[in-house]
DRENDO-1510 file (C-alpha; in Angstrom, 1 decimal, always signed):
<recs>
REC; n; res; u; v; w
REC; 1; MET; +0.0; -0.1; -0.1 .
REC; 2; SER; +2.9; +2.4; +0.7 .
REC; 3; GLY; +4.1; +2.1; -2.9 .
REC; 4; ARG; +0.8; +3.0; -4.2 .
REC; 5; LEU; +0.5; +6.0; -1.9 .
REC; 6; LYS; +3.9; +7.0; -2.9 .
REC; 7; ALA; +2.9; +6.9; -6.5 .
REC; 8; VAL; -0.2; +8.9; -6.0 .
REC; 9; GLY; +1.6; +11.5; -3.8 .
REC; 10; TRP; +4.4; +12.1; -6.2 .
REC; 11; SER; +2.0; +12.4; -9.1 .
REC; 12; ILE; +0.0; +15.0; -7.3 .
REC; 13; VAL; +3.2; +16.9; -6.4 .
REC; 14; PHE; +4.3; +16.7; -10.0 .
REC; 15; LEU; +0.9; +17.9; -11.6 .
REC; 16; ALA; +0.4; +20.6; -9.0 .
REC; 17; GLY; +4.1; +21.7; -9.0 .
REC; 18; GLY; +4.3; +21.8; -12.7 .
REC; 19; TYR; +1.3; +23.9; -13.1 .
REC; 20; ALA; +2.2; +26.2; -10.2 .
REC; 21; LEU; +5.6; +26.8; -11.7 .
REC; 22; ALA; +4.0; +27.6; -15.1 .
REC; 23; ILE; +1.7; +30.2; -13.5 .
REC; 24; LEU; +4.6; +31.8; -11.8 .
REC; 25; VAL; +6.4; +32.0; -15.1 .
REC; 26; LEU; +3.5; +33.7; -16.5 .
REC; 27; ILE; +3.3; +36.2; -13.7 .
REC; 28; LEU; +6.9; +37.0; -13.7 .
REC; 29; PHE; +6.3; +37.9; -17.4 .
REC; 30; GLY; +3.3; +39.7; -16.9 .
REC; 31; LYS; +1.2; +37.3; -18.8 .
REC; 32; PHE; -1.1; +35.6; -16.1 .
REC; 33; THR; -4.1; +37.5; -17.1 .
REC; 34; ARG; -5.3; +36.6; -20.5 .
REC; 35; PRO; -4.2; +39.3; -23.1 .
REC; 36; ALA; -6.5; +41.0; -25.5 .
REC; 37; ASP; -5.4; +38.5; -28.4 .
REC; 38; ALA; -6.8; +35.5; -26.3 .
REC; 39; GLY; -6.9; +32.4; -28.5 .
REC; 40; SER; -4.3; +33.6; -30.9 .
REC; 41; LEU; -0.9; +31.9; -31.7 .
REC; 42; THR; +0.9; +34.5; -29.7 .
REC; 43; GLU; -1.0; +33.5; -26.4 .
REC; 44; ALA; -0.8; +29.8; -27.3 .
REC; 45; ALA; +3.0; +30.1; -27.7 .
REC; 46; ILE; +3.3; +31.9; -24.3 .
REC; 47; GLU; +1.1; +29.5; -22.4 .
REC; 48; SER; +2.7; +26.4; -23.9 .
REC; 49; THR; +6.2; +27.7; -23.1 .
REC; 50; ALA; +5.4; +28.4; -19.6 .
REC; 51; LEU; +3.7; +24.9; -19.2 .
REC; 52; LEU; +6.8; +23.2; -20.9 .
REC; 53; ILE; +9.2; +25.0; -18.4 .
REC; 54; GLY; +7.0; +24.0; -15.4 .
REC; 55; TYR; +6.6; +20.3; -16.3 .
REC; 56; GLY; +10.1; +20.2; -17.6 .
REC; 57; VAL; +11.4; +21.2; -14.4 .
REC; 58; PHE; +9.3; +18.9; -12.4 .
REC; 59; THR; +10.0; +16.0; -14.6 .
REC; 60; TRP; +13.6; +16.4; -13.6 .
REC; 61; LEU; +12.8; +17.1; -9.9 .
REC; 62; VAL; +10.2; +14.3; -9.3 .
REC; 63; GLY; +10.9; +11.9; -12.2 .
REC; 64; ILE; +14.7; +11.9; -12.3 .
REC; 65; LYS; +15.7; +13.0; -8.8 .
REC; 66; ALA; +13.0; +11.6; -6.5 .
REC; 67; LEU; +11.8; +8.5; -8.3 .
REC; 68; LYS; +15.0; +7.6; -10.2 .
REC; 69; LEU; +13.5; +7.4; -13.6 .
REC; 70; THR; +15.9; +7.4; -16.5 .
REC; 71; ALA; +15.9; +9.1; -19.9 .
REC; 72; ALA; +15.0; +5.4; -21.5 .
REC; 73; ASP; +11.9; +5.5; -19.3 .
REC; 74; PHE; +10.7; +8.7; -21.1 .
REC; 75; LEU; +12.3; +8.2; -24.6 .
REC; 76; GLY; +13.0; +4.4; -25.0 .
REC; 77; GLY; +11.1; +1.4; -25.2 .
REC; 78; GLY; +11.4; -2.3; -25.1 .
REC; 79; ALA; +14.5; -4.4; -25.2 .
REC; 80; ALA; +14.1; -4.9; -29.0 .
REC; 81; ALA; +13.5; -1.1; -29.6 .
REC; 82; ALA; +16.7; -0.2; -27.6 .
REC; 83; ARG; +18.8; -2.3; -30.0 .
REC; 84; ARG; +17.6; -0.2; -32.9 .
REC; 85; LYS; +18.8; +3.4; -33.8 .
REC; 86; GLY; +16.4; +6.0; -34.6 .
REC; 87; THR; +13.5; +4.6; -32.5 .
REC; 88; GLY; +12.6; +8.1; -31.3 .
REC; 89; GLY; +12.5; +9.7; -34.8 .
REC; 90; ARG; +10.5; +6.7; -36.2 .
REC; 91; GLY; +8.2; +6.8; -33.3 .
REC; 92; PHE; +7.6; +10.6; -33.6 .
REC; 93; GLY; +6.9; +10.1; -37.5 .
REC; 94; TRP; +4.5; +7.2; -37.0 .
REC; 95; GLY; +2.5; +9.1; -34.3 .
REC; 96; LEU; +2.5; +12.3; -36.4 .
REC; 97; ALA; +1.1; +10.4; -39.2 .
REC; 98; LEU; -1.3; +8.5; -37.3 .
REC; 99; GLY; -2.7; +11.5; -35.5 .
REC; 100; ALA; -2.9; +13.7; -38.6 .
REC; 101; GLY; -4.5; +10.9; -40.5 .
REC; 102; LEU; -7.1; +10.0; -38.0 .
REC; 103; ALA; -8.2; +13.7; -37.7 .
REC; 104; ALA; -8.5; +14.2; -41.4 .
REC; 105; VAL; -10.5; +11.1; -41.8 .
REC; 106; ALA; -12.9; +12.5; -39.1 .
REC; 107; MET; -13.3; +15.7; -41.0 .
REC; 108; LEU; -13.6; +14.1; -44.4 .
REC; 109; VAL; -16.2; +11.6; -43.4 .
REC; 110; ALA; -18.2; +14.5; -42.1 .
REC; 111; VAL; -18.7; +15.9; -45.6 .
REC; 112; PRO; -21.0; +13.0; -46.9 .
REC; 113; LEU; -22.5; +12.1; -43.6 .
REC; 114; GLY; -22.9; +15.6; -42.0 .
REC; 115; HIS; -22.7; +18.0; -45.0 .
REC; 116; ALA; -19.6; +19.6; -43.9 .
REC; 117; ALA; -17.9; +21.8; -46.3 .
REC; 118; TRP; -14.7; +23.9; -47.0 .
REC; 119; ARG; -14.8; +27.2; -48.9 .
REC; 120; SER; -12.1; +29.8; -49.8 .
REC; 121; ASP; -11.7; +32.8; -47.7 .
REC; 122; GLY; -9.9; +34.9; -50.1 .
REC; 123; GLY; -6.4; +34.0; -48.9 .
REC; 124; THR; -3.8; +32.2; -50.9 .
REC; 125; VAL; -2.1; +28.8; -50.8 .
REC; 126; PRO; +1.3; +30.2; -49.9 .
REC; 127; GLN; -0.3; +32.1; -47.1 .
REC; 128; TRP; -1.9; +28.9; -45.8 .
REC; 129; LEU; +1.3; +26.9; -45.9 .
REC; 130; ALA; +3.1; +29.6; -44.1 .
REC; 131; THR; +0.5; +29.7; -41.3 .
REC; 132; VAL; +0.5; +25.9; -41.1 .
REC; 133; LEU; +4.2; +26.0; -40.6 .
REC; 134; VAL; +4.0; +28.7; -38.0 .
REC; 135; THR; +1.0; +26.8; -36.3 .
REC; 136; ALA; +3.1; +23.6; -36.3 .
REC; 137; VAL; +6.0; +25.5; -34.5 .
REC; 138; VAL; +3.8; +26.8; -31.8 .
REC; 139; MET; +1.8; +23.5; -31.3 .
REC; 140; LEU; +4.9; +21.3; -30.9 .
REC; 141; PRO; +5.9; +22.6; -27.4 .
REC; 142; ALA; +2.2; +22.8; -26.4 .
REC; 143; ALA; +2.0; +19.1; -27.3 .
REC; 144; LEU; +5.1; +18.2; -25.6 .
REC; 145; ALA; +4.1; +20.1; -22.4 .
REC; 146; GLU; +0.6; +18.2; -22.3 .
REC; 147; GLU; +2.5; +14.9; -23.0 .
REC; 148; LEU; +5.0; +15.5; -20.1 .
REC; 149; ALA; +2.1; +16.4; -17.8 .
REC; 150; PHE; -0.2; +13.5; -18.5 .
REC; 151; ARG; +1.9; +10.8; -20.2 .
REC; 152; GLY; +5.3; +11.4; -18.4 .
REC; 153; VAL; +5.8; +11.0; -14.7 .
REC; 154; PRO; +2.4; +10.3; -13.6 .
REC; 155; LEU; +1.7; +7.5; -16.1 .
REC; 156; LEU; +5.1; +5.9; -15.3 .
REC; 157; ALA; +4.5; +6.1; -11.6 .
REC; 158; LEU; +1.0; +5.0; -11.4 .
REC; 159; SER; +1.3; +2.2; -14.0 .
REC; 160; ARG; +4.0; +0.7; -12.0 .
REC; 161; SER; +2.0; +0.7; -8.8 .
REC; 162; PHE; -1.6; +0.1; -10.2 .
REC; 163; GLY; -1.2; -1.3; -13.6 .
REC; 164; ARG; -1.2; +0.5; -16.9 .
REC; 165; ILE; -5.1; +0.3; -17.5 .
REC; 166; PRO; -6.1; +2.0; -14.2 .
REC; 167; ALA; -3.3; +4.5; -14.8 .
REC; 168; LEU; -4.4; +5.2; -18.4 .
REC; 169; VAL; -8.1; +5.8; -17.2 .
REC; 170; ALA; -7.2; +7.9; -14.2 .
REC; 171; LEU; -4.9; +10.3; -16.2 .
REC; 172; ALA; -7.3; +10.3; -19.2 .
REC; 173; THR; -9.9; +11.7; -16.9 .
REC; 174; LEU; -7.7; +14.4; -15.6 .
REC; 175; PHE; -6.8; +15.1; -19.2 .
REC; 176; SER; -10.3; +15.5; -20.0 .
REC; 177; TYR; -11.2; +17.6; -17.0 .
REC; 178; ALA; -8.2; +20.0; -17.9 .
REC; 179; HIS; -10.4; +21.0; -21.1 .
REC; 180; ALA; -13.6; +21.5; -19.1 .
REC; 181; ASP; -13.5; +25.2; -19.4 .
REC; 182; ASN; -12.7; +25.3; -23.3 .
REC; 183; PRO; -15.1; +27.3; -25.5 .
REC; 184; SER; -18.3; +25.5; -26.8 .
REC; 185; VAL; -17.4; +22.2; -24.8 .
REC; 186; THR; -20.0; +19.5; -24.5 .
REC; 187; THR; -20.3; +16.3; -22.7 .
REC; 188; LEU; -19.4; +14.3; -25.9 .
REC; 189; ALA; -16.3; +16.5; -26.3 .
REC; 190; LEU; -15.0; +15.8; -22.9 .
REC; 191; ILE; -15.6; +12.1; -23.4 .
REC; 192; ASN; -13.7; +12.2; -26.5 .
REC; 193; ILE; -10.8; +14.1; -25.0 .
REC; 194; GLY; -10.7; +11.3; -22.4 .
REC; 195; LEU; -10.7; +8.7; -25.0 .
REC; 196; ALA; -7.7; +10.8; -26.8 .
REC; 197; GLY; -5.9; +10.6; -23.3 .
REC; 198; ILE; -6.2; +6.8; -23.5 .
REC; 199; PHE; -5.0; +6.9; -27.0 .
REC; 200; LEU; -2.1; +9.0; -26.4 .
REC; 201; GLY; -1.2; +6.9; -23.3 .
REC; 202; LEU; -1.1; +3.9; -25.3 .
REC; 203; ALA; +1.0; +5.6; -27.9 .
REC; 204; PHE; +3.4; +6.4; -25.1 .
REC; 205; PHE; +3.9; +2.8; -24.4 .
REC; 206; THR; +5.1; +2.0; -27.9 .
REC; 207; PRO; +8.9; +2.0; -28.5 .
REC; 208; GLY; +9.1; +5.7; -29.1 .
REC; 209; ARG; +7.6; +6.5; -25.8 .
REC; 210; LEU; +7.3; +10.3; -25.5 .
REC; 211; TRP; +8.4; +10.8; -29.1 .
REC; 212; THR; +5.4; +8.9; -30.2 .
REC; 213; SER; +2.8; +10.3; -28.1 .
REC; 214; THR; +4.0; +13.8; -28.7 .
REC; 215; GLY; +3.9; +13.2; -32.4 .
REC; 216; ALA; +0.4; +11.7; -32.3 .
REC; 217; HIS; -0.8; +14.8; -30.3 .
REC; 218; LEU; +0.7; +17.1; -32.7 .
REC; 219; GLY; -0.4; +15.4; -35.8 .
REC; 220; TRP; -4.0; +15.3; -34.5 .
REC; 221; ASN; -4.1; +18.9; -33.5 .
REC; 222; LEU; -2.1; +20.3; -36.6 .
REC; 223; ALA; -4.3; +18.5; -39.0 .
REC; 224; ILE; -7.5; +20.0; -37.5 .
REC; 225; ALA; -5.9; +23.5; -37.4 .
REC; 226; ALA; -4.8; +23.2; -41.0 .
REC; 227; LEU; -8.2; +22.1; -42.2 .
REC; 228; ALA; -9.5; +25.3; -40.7 .
REC; 229; ALA; -11.5; +23.9; -37.7 .
REC; 230; PRO; -11.5; +24.7; -34.1 .
REC; 231; VAL; -8.9; +22.6; -32.0 .
REC; 232; SER; -10.7; +21.7; -28.6 .
REC; 233; GLY; -13.1; +24.7; -29.3 .
REC; 234; ILE; -10.3; +27.2; -29.9 .
REC; 235; PRO; -10.4; +28.6; -33.5 .
REC; 236; LEU; -7.1; +29.4; -34.8 .
REC; 237; PRO; -6.2; +31.7; -37.8 .
REC; 238; MET; -6.0; +30.0; -41.1 .
REC; 239; PRO; -6.0; +31.8; -44.4 .
REC; 240; TRP; -7.4; +30.4; -47.7 .
REC; 241; LEU; -9.9; +27.8; -46.0 .
REC; 242; ASP; -13.0; +28.1; -44.0 .
REC; 243; TYR; -14.6; +25.0; -42.6 .
REC; 244; ALA; -18.4; +24.6; -42.0 .
REC; 245; PRO; -18.8; +21.6; -39.8 .
REC; 246; GLY; -22.3; +20.6; -40.9 .
REC; 247; ARG; -25.0; +19.0; -38.6 .
REC; 248; PRO; -25.9; +17.3; -36.5 .
REC; 249; SER; -23.4; +18.6; -34.0 .
REC; 250; TRP; -23.3; +15.4; -32.1 .
REC; 251; LEU; -21.8; +13.8; -35.3 .
REC; 252; THR; -19.5; +16.4; -36.7 .
REC; 253; GLY; -18.4; +18.1; -33.4 .
REC; 254; GLY; -20.1; +21.6; -34.2 .
REC; 255; ALA; -18.5; +24.7; -32.9 .
REC; 256; PHE; -16.1; +22.8; -30.7 .
REC; 257; GLY; -14.5; +21.3; -33.7 .
REC; 258; PRO; -14.2; +17.6; -34.8 .
REC; 259; GLU; -13.2; +16.5; -31.3 .
REC; 260; GLY; -16.8; +17.2; -30.1 .
REC; 261; GLY; -18.4; +14.7; -32.5 .
REC; 262; ALA; -19.0; +11.0; -32.7 .
REC; 263; LEU; -17.0; +10.6; -35.9 .
REC; 264; ALA; -13.8; +11.8; -34.0 .
REC; 265; ALA; -14.7; +9.2; -31.3 .
REC; 266; LEU; -14.6; +6.3; -33.8 .
REC; 267; CYS; -11.3; +7.5; -35.1 .
REC; 268; ILE; -9.7; +8.1; -31.6 .
REC; 269; LEU; -10.7; +4.5; -30.8 .
REC; 270; SER; -9.3; +3.3; -34.0 .
REC; 271; GLY; -6.0; +5.1; -33.0 .
REC; 272; ALA; -6.0; +3.5; -29.5 .
REC; 273; PHE; -6.4; +0.0; -31.1 .
REC; 274; LEU; -3.5; +0.6; -33.5 .
REC; 275; ALA; -1.3; +2.0; -30.9 .
REC; 276; GLY; -2.1; -0.9; -28.5 .
REC; 277; ARG; -1.3; -3.3; -31.1 .
REC; 278; ARG; +1.9; -1.7; -31.9 .
REC; 279; ALA; +2.9; -1.7; -28.4 .
REC; 280; ARG; +2.2; -5.5; -28.1 .
REC; 281; ARG; +3.9; -6.2; -31.3 .
REC; 282; GLU; +7.1; -4.3; -30.4 .
REC; 283; GLY; +7.2; -5.9; -26.9 .
REC; 284; THR; +6.4; -2.9; -24.8 .
REC; 285; ALA; +2.9; -3.8; -23.8 .
</recs>
């Protein structure tokens, strides 16, 4: 029992401490109150940088120093993966392709089933490409920060004490709760974000570990943003394309974006199946 209490205690210290340090960083730089450009890429970059600092520091303090975790626990995989070079890069690429593909499928299927549609907003393709690139640069540290928070130290600590399934479910629930105040959020959206937490947790247990889960997280969010839909309820600027989600909202996601719809739920469950199968095949499940 003491081992389980220790795992829970250190997980709470990690999650609370990382968030508190991020808030402190924002206060020190005068960015704690939401700026006038709330929801912009600038604000997203500032907040994600603060979270990355907070959870990066506490990954070292709690994970490395207190719990004696190693870099291989976060970045490595099974014994077979450890013998191969480039595991991290392959894991990131696999996760990126999987996340982006699943998000794109959810949106494309909404066209015939929910009458979703794209139309030009007057911008140009070069403007779109440039914005997608900038968005990717901003989203990468944001994805990494959330992966450190929910698929890093707590997932390793809790899975070793309680087993992987209870750890995945508990942290996926927290991951969903962290998005409860997002614009246009619905019950189905929160359920889908919880499912996404399980999908990303399973991706973490593939050989690429944090590389893979971060790639999948980035791929999902970037594909949705590139196709001009809100990401978890937050609209981001995207020239050239405008996206109309169609109806019914429970199917397509409505104003929350694809993550709020049943089509996304099916895609996320497919991703969880593929990630779990990859982990078992590679000997890391």
